[in-house]
Each structure stands twice: as structure tokens, then as C-alpha cells.
N, C-alpha and C positions, 0 to 999 in steps of 0.2 A: 206493145204499144209504146210509142215514143212521145213522152211529154204531153199528156192529155190535159193541158192547162188552157183555160179560156182567156177571154179578153181581160180578165181581172189582172193578169200579170203583164208586165212589160213584155215586149216581143221576145219570147224565148224559143227560138226556132233552132233546130238542130244545126243539126244535121240531123300388156296390161300386165299382173303376173303374166309372164310371157310364155305361152305354150309353144312347143316346137311346131313349126309350120310346114305345110306342104308347099315347098318352094318350087316355082317354075324355073329357077336359076340353077338348081343343083344338076350337075352333069350326070347323064345316065351311066350306070355302071355296066361295063362290058366284060366278057370273059370268053376265052377260046376253049371250047370243049376238047378234051383229050381222051384217048382210048388206049388202055393197056391190057394186053392179053398174056397170061402166064400159063404155059402148058403144064398139064398134070397127068400123072400116070393113071390115076383112078378118078372116077367121077365124084366130085364133091358137090353136094347140093349148095346152091347159092342162096344167101339170105334174101328174104322178101322185103322190099322197100315200099313203104306207103308214101305216095306223093302228098305233100302238104300244100294246100292251095295257097296262092299268093295272098298276102294280107290285103284286106279291103282298105283302100285309102281313107284316111280320116276325113270326114266331110268338113267343108269349110264352115266356120261358125256363122250364125245368123247375122251378126253385126260386127263391126269393127270394135276393137278394144283399145282404149287409150290409157297408158300408165304414165303419170306425170310425177316424177320425183323432184320435188320443189323446195328450194330454200329461199326464204324471204328475209332480207335485211330491211326491217320496217323503217328505221330511221334514215337509212341511206336511200330508201325508195328503189331498191334494186331486187331483182329476182333471178335466180339461176335454176334452169330446168333441164333435166335429162328425160326426154320424152320417148316413149316407145309406142308405136301404132301397129297392131296386128290387123291387117286389112284383107278381107276376103273379096275376091272379084265376083260380085254378083251382077255384073253388067250384062252378061249374056254374050260378050265378045272378048277377044284378046286385046290387051292394052299394051301400048309401047311406051306410055308415059303416065305419070300421075300429076294431078294438080292439087295443091294445098292452098288454103287461104291463110294468110299471115297478116292479120289486122294490125298488130303493133308496128309493123314496118311502115305504116302510113305516117308515123311521126318520126322525123329525122332523128337518128341517134338512139331511138328507143329499143330497137331490136338488133341483136348481134348474133348471127348464125355461126356457131363454132364447129359444127360437124354434122354430116348426114351420111347414113349408111343404109344399105338394103341387104337384109339377111346377113348382117355382120360384115359386109364388104363396104369399106368407105368409098364414096363416090364424089365426083366433082362435076358430073354432067347435069348440072341444074342451073336454073336461072331464077333469080329473085327480082321481080319488078313490081314495085308498089306492094299491094296486098297479095300478089300472085306468085307462088313458088311452083315452077315447072321442073319435074324430075324425069329425065330421060332414063329409060330402063335398058339394061344390057341385053335383054332378050324379051320376047313376048310373054306377057303375064296372062296365063290361060284362064278361061272361065272356071269358076269354082275352085281355084287354087288360092293360096294365101301367101302373102309376103309380110315381112316384118320391117318396118321403117323406124330407124332411130334418128331423132333430131335433138341435138344439143344446142342450147342457146341461152342468152341472158337478156334481161330487160332492164332498161333504165326508165322508170315510170315518169311520164310527163305530169306536170302540175295541172290540175283539172280546171284552173281558171282559163287555160288556153282552150281554144275551140277546136272542134273536129277539123281536120284539114279539108279546106274547100267548102266548108259549110258554116252555118251561123247558129249553132245551138250549143248548150252545155254538153260536155263530154263526160262520160262515166269512167272509162278506162284511165287509170292513173291514180293520183292522190290529191287530197286536200290537206288542210292543216290538222285535221282530226280523223281522217279516214283514208284507207287504201283500198282500191277497187280493181279486181282482175276480172275483166269481161272480154270475151273473145281474145284471150291472152295466149293461146297456144295454136300452133299450126294444126289444121285439120283437113282431111281429104274431103273435098267438096263433092256434091252429088254428080253422078254421071247419068244423064237422062237423054234419051234419043240421040246418042252418039256425041253428046256435047258435055263438057265440064261446066257446071252451072256456078258461075261466080260473077256477080254484078258489081258495078261501081257504086260507091256511097253517094247519097243524095242529101239534099238540104233537110229532109224530114223522112219519116218512115224508116223501115229496115230493109237492108239490101242483101243480107246473107241468107243462104238456104242450107239446111242441115239434114244429113242423114241421121237416123237414130244410131246410137253407139253406147257402149258400156265404158265406165270410167273408174279408175282407181287413182286417187291423188294422195301421195305421201308427202305431207306438209310439215316442215320444220322451220324455225326461226333462227337467225344468226345468233340472237341473244335470247335464249329461252326464259331467262329471269324476267325479262320485260316484255314477253310476248303479249300481243293484243288479244282481244276477244274476236273470234272468227265466226262469221255466218257463211255457210257454204251450201252448194247444191246437194252434196252427198251425205250419207249417214256416217257420223264420226265415231272412230274407234281409237282411243288413245293408245299409243305405243310407248316404248321406252324413251325415245327422244323425239318423237314426232306424233302426228295424228294421221290416221289412215281414213280417207273418205271414199266410200264406194256408192255407186248408183248405176242402175242398168236401164237400157233402152231410153235414153234421153237425147236431147238435141244439143245441149251445151253443159258446161260446168263453169259456174261463176262463184266468186267469193268476195267478201268484204271483210276488212279487219280494222279494228279501232280499239284503242285503250279507253275510249270514252263511252263505249256502248253500254246501255242498260238492256237487259233481256227479260222478256216475259214469255211464257209458253203456256199452251193449253193442249189437251189431248182431244182429238176428234177420232173416235174409234182407235185404230192402231197408228194414226198419223199424229206426229208432234208438230204443231204449228207454233212457230216462234217469231216474236216481234223484236227487232233490234232498233233502238232509238237512242237519242242523246238526252242528257239531263235537261230538265225543264220542259220536256216534250212527253212526259210519261202519260198524260191523259190521252193525247193523240196516239201514242204507241199502243195503249190498251184498247183504244177504239178501233184502230186498224186491225189489231189482233182479233177482236171480236167479229168484225165484219168478214175478215178472211176465213176464220173458222166456220162461221155460219155459211159462207159461200161454199166451202168444201162440202159441208153437209148437203146443201141444196143441190149442187151440181152432181154430187155422187148419186143422189137419188134420181135426178132428172135425166142425166146423161149416161153415167157409168162411173165406176169407182175411181177415186184418186189413186194413182199407181205406186206412189213412193212412201217412204217411211217418215220423211220430214218435208216441211215447207217453211222457208225462211222469208220473211218480209223485212226489208231494210230501209230505214230512213236514210235517204241519200243526202250527203252534204252538198247538194246542188239542187237546182230546180229542174229536174228531169225525172222521168219514170221509165222503167223498162222491165220486161219479163225475160226470165231465163228459166232453165229447168229446175223445178222445186225451189225457186228463188225469184224474188223480184224486188225492185226498188220503188219507193214512193218519194215524191218531191218534198223537200223540207218545208216549203211554205204551206203545204197541206196540214202540217202539224201545228202551225202557228195561228196567225190572225184569221186564216180562212176556216179554221175549225171552230164550230160553235157549240160543240158538246152534244149535238144531235146526229142522227143518221142521215139528215138531209144536207149533205155537204160533199165536197170533192174528195176528202180523205176516205169517206166510206165508199162511194161508188167507184173511185179509181182503184181502191184496194180490191173491190169485188171484180172489177174489170181485169186486173192483173192476175187474180186468182183464176178467173175463167180461162186465161191463156194456158193454164196447166192442162186444159183439155184441147183448146183450139190454138195450136202452135206446138205445144209440148207433145201431146199424144197424136194429134192429127196435124201434120205440118203441111205447108204450102210454100210456093214461091212468093216470098214476102215483098219482092220488088215488082214482079209482074202481075200478081193476083193477090194484093194485100187484103182485099175485102173478105177473103175466105176465113181469115182468123180475126180480123178487126171488127167486122160486122157481127160475128157470133159472140165475140167477147163483149161488145157494147150491148147487144140485145140480152146477154146473160145478166147484165145489171138489172134489166127489167124483170127477168125471172127471179132474181134474188129479192127484189123489193116485193113482188107479188106474193112471195112465200114467207117473208119476214115482216114487212111493213106495207101491206096493200094500200093503206091510207096515203102513202107517199107516191103512188104511181103517177098521178096527174102531175104532181110537182116535178117528178123525174123527167117526164116527157117534155115539160115546158122548160125547165132550167138546164137540163143536160143536153137536150136535142133541139127542140124547136126554136129556142131563143136565137139560133143562128140562121134560121130559115134555110135549111140545107137544100142544096141543089146539086145537079151533076149526075153523071153515070157512076154507079157503084163500083164497076169493075175496071176502073182506070189503074194503070201502073203508077207507082210513086212518081215516076219521071214526068207524068202528064198531069200532075195535080195542080199546077199553076199557083203554088203557094200552100203553106201549112193549113190555113183555115179552109181553103177550097178543097184541098185533099181530104181532110178529116170530115168535112161536111158530106162528101161523096162516099168515101169508103166506110166511114164509121156510122154516120147518122142517117144518110139515105139507106144504107145497108140495114140499119135497125128498123127503119120504116118498111123496107121490103119484107123482112122476116115477120114483122107484125101483120102486114097484109096477107102474107102467105099463110100464116097460122090461122088467121080469121077465115081465109078461103077454104082451107082443107080440114080445119078442125084440130082441136088439141090432141086427140088420140093419134091421128096420122102424123101430126107435126112432131110430137115427142118420140113416136116410134121411129120416124125418120132420123132424128138426131141421134138416137141410141144406135141405130144401124150404121149411120155415117161414122160415128166414133168406132164401132166395132170393125168396120171394113177399112177404115183409114188409119187405125192405130199403128204407129210405127212406120207409116208410109208418108210420102209426099203426094198430096192430092191436088187435083185441078178443079176448075169450075165445071168442066164436063163431068167429072166424077160426082160432084155435088148434085147436079141435076139428074144424072143417071140413077143415083141411089134414091133421090127424092121421088122420081116417077114410079119406082117400085112400091111406093107406099100410098099413092093416091092416083085415082083416075080423073080427078078434078082438073079442068083446064085452067092453067095459070099463065098461059102464053102472053096475055095482056100485061101481066106484072113484069115479065121479062122485058117486053118492049118498053115499059115505063121506066124501069130502073137500070137496065143494062144496055151498053152500046154494042155488045156482041150477042149473037143468037146461040142459045144452048138447047 
């Protein structure tokens, strides 16, 4: 979710360990057989040889693995990265090129590419244009084979008071006077779907990137360890001699925030450590956000399926914007201040719950956030309602009025971000009309079928990128009740 702030605000609108790989580039070994015959006076029995079968090729790993050896100079706002990507070709066809998203290159002077190699061979046959890095391959990359991509680069972080290029909203990537934020900060291979590399252009609101699930290892150190800041990150931290190793598997992104001013509070929810990072004088809000997120993890784990990671970090952003990442999310700073009234009936609580819900709808089950944003945003919004009904049912009516219906939401739920005609119009349709659709659907088919569907949707979609067609295909296996009128009411397309 991108900045779920209502009219109360001024217009704030947006915008691995490397295993040896089965390379398709290694030349085939050839040998010319020879035959030698030595005459003998007497018959000598020849030894018996047992043929050893050729070794079975090592199967390609299920997901790509990213290893990011990272050094941050906190005060200079610079980052140096040696990145290795072990990428399996699960596209079903041979590839002649790869496409990577390089978001930092959208800011002039922020991204400097110093080297690219494929399976250890330096290459120059690439093109970097805006956020898109095209790498031409020397030979066809065969299905179910693996290649290793090494990318060396540096970042000069932009000051976060600048806006996203071409849009009008606060930007997270970069730094403020008391916080450094790395989001979408590394090149990653974009999904390849139906013969196309999926990479969309940024827009004024909403999210435009689409992510395959991958495994991450980030080895992080600071140029000056003596003054190193406190770090919130997507992965599980393991201190090393001069660095910290973060690992996390089957995720969409790896994000981190660093600040010398962070206060930290944590709570255990089963085997999950939920941590809240906030600034001084915001401790009440920091504790409240922690409580709401921890409760949401419990509720959603019971209603949908288990939370899959060891940690969840919620971070007070030094900006008025909020956003979900894997095992990590930001909340707008103003939610901690004058807008927080000390009760659960406020933006801090329901947006913290919303972003926590994205750990199911976005993180576990992904979708094309540019073309079909309703799939994660409607479910994350409606999850707020599920949270309140399980923790504070007395606030349900308030939530519907204050969160949803105060805006008189209209429009088709399944619009792309590019057709939203403005931030409020877009959120009214994708978020709020979507929540009403899910409420009407639940009422129509009943709670048993509704929650059985959501659990199955999670199980079938986990680790994948789903579509609206997938949503309704799975739904129809859980109910014979006709809901075609609801589709006509809420959607512009037929499913």
C-alpha cells in the first residue's frame, strides 16, 4: 500500500552463498576415441569393467538466490554492493537475454554500474535505460538450467525531500536527516510471463513493480562500525565478526532502514519476533503500532495461514508515506503524532494492520501490482475489517464509516493504476470498493466457504504471481452460489 492517508493530510501523492551452477554457456567437452591392440603369445584374461552411469544433472533450484555484499557509509549516504544472482530458468523456453529492474537509476547520479559478468565472464553487451537493464546472452539459456549473474555497483542516495521522478509523492528510497532507507535498491530479474518480461513504468500512485519469489542473503557492514546505526531489515540477523548477515527465503523484496535515532520495542508471537522501530517522543505510537501488528499476525495466521518468516519489522518513516515490503513495512510519521489518539480507532492502528496483511497478500501471494492492484489492496483493506471483528468488534461500524464510506467510493475495482484518474479515485475503487465486494461476497456465500476459499487461495498462490482469473477460478471451487451479479456490479471485466 502506498500512502493510505486521507483528506486530513495535505495532498501527499506519490508517486547467494553461490553454488556451482549448471551453465548453458560451458562448451561441451569432446574426445576422440582411440584403439590400441597389443599382440600376445598366450591368452590373458582381460579385466571386467563396470560402466558408471553419467551423473544426473543437478536440478535447478526452485527460486533465484540473491547475495548482496553491502557496505554503507551512513554519513556520506553512499552504498557499495557486490551482488550475485543465481538464476534458474523456469520460464519453459530458452532465453537469449535477461531483463533486470534497476530502480535507483531513475534518480540521476544515484546508480553507478561498475561491472557485470555472467558465469564469471565479464560482459559489455547490456543496455541500461531508466529502470531497465537488458543483458544480451552469448548463447541460448536453456530451460531448467542455471546461470550466475554478478553485478557490481555503487549508490549515492538521494535526499528524500526530493520527489519520485515524474510523480508527486514522498519518496522512501534515499535518506532524511535522521534515517537511511534502502528499498528496491538492488537490480533484480523481473518476472517472465507469457513470453514477456514484466516491468512497468512508475506512476503517480500505487506500485508498479512485480516480483518473483527469491531467497536473499545480505552481508551488511558499515564504513565506520564504531558509529553504526540501528538497522531494521527484512531478514533474520546473525552478527558476524565485522558485519551482520541477514537471510530470508521465498520473499518478494529485501528492504532495510537505518538510523542512530531509532528506539526499538519487540514482542514474540509464537516463533515470530515482531519489532517496532520509531523515533523519540513517539514511543506511545510505536508501542501501539507494535500491538496492532502483533495482534494482526495472530488473527491472520489463524484465518488465512501461518506467517512464514522469523521476523517482522515495522518502521516509522521519516516521511508521510507508508509501504509494504517482505517481513518489513513503513508507517507514516504523522500517524504517530497528532492523528494518534491513544485508542485503536485511528489511522495508526488500521494502517499497521493493513500493511501487516500485505505479508499474506503481496508477500506470499503476489500479483501484478500495476495492472491488477485490487488483488492485494482489496484483500489487505478487508483484512482490517477481519482484524477488528476479532479484536474490537465494537469498532466495526466506526471502521466502515471512517475508513471506507466517508469517501463514497465508486468505480470499478479491477482498474490498473494507470486508469485511476487520481489518488483518491484510484483508492476508492481498488481499496474501498474492493472491500465492499469482499463483504458482499462473504455475505452471499457464507463464512465457511469464504474463509475456506481464502485459505486455499493462499495455499495455491503461495510463492506465485496470481491473476484475477486465478482468484475467481479458486473461488468457484468453494461455492456453487451464483455471484455473477456482484462481478457485474464491481468489475469492468468478466471473470
